[in-house]
Residue, then its C-alpha position, 0 to 999 in steps of 0.5 A: m571490478e565486479s563489485a563496482s559493477n554490482g554497485l552501479n546496477f544497484v544505483f541504476s535499479l534504485k533510480v528506475c524504481r524511484a522514477a517508477a514510483h513517481t510515475l505511478a503517483e502521477l498516473f493515479m492522480q491523472l487517470r484516476r479510475n482508469m487505473e483500476s484495471d491495472l491496479e493489482k499489477v502496479a500496487v502490489p509491487l509498490i507495497l512490497k517496495t515499502g519494505d526496501t531498506n532505502k528510505f527515499l524509495r520507501e517514501d516515494c512508494h508511500v506517496a504513490l500508494d497515498a495517491m492510489v487511495e485518494n483517487l481510486s474506488a475504495s472497493k478496488v483498493v481494499a481488494v489489493v491491500t487485503s490480498e497476499v501482501m497482508l501476510h508478508k513476512n516483512p513487518t514493514v510491509r504489513g505496517t504499510v498495509s495497516r497504514l493504507l487501510a487506516y488512511l482508506m477508512e479516514r479518507h472514505g469514511v468507515e461507514r461508506v467502506l463497510s456499508g458498501q459491497r459485501e465482498v469489501t466488508d468480508k475482506v476488511v473485517p478479517a484483515v483488521a482483526k489479523l493486523a490487530q494481532d500482528g507483532s508490529q507495533v506500528g500496525k497495531s497502533l494504526i489499527a487501534a486508531m482506525c477502530l476509533l474512527 
């Protein structure tokens, strides 16, 4: 009976996580820069959930993170993406960080991201170098594509 209870808790928690990802995507789209004050609190768990084994949850988190990149300032997104999640043990999470940096560069333009504030440049360049040395092939290919932009 206890294993059935654990299974129900997993399904419930999965539904809650997916609903949270959908809600955050909508909040990023509607509130835009008003979400910047809470960005680290909501973006880091989203990035970490992309390492989950459930494909649907990963996809929902990617949609929310893409909405974050599209609607918030590049400097705030860089600050969150280049935080401790960049050094995560899970290669899928590091691949997500690579994908987000590549999408950020594509969306906002390399010149705009790197020519802005010095703190942003000081975070992006070492992050790209670190991810280029990553063992994850996905991360390497995204970083290589980013360098060609």
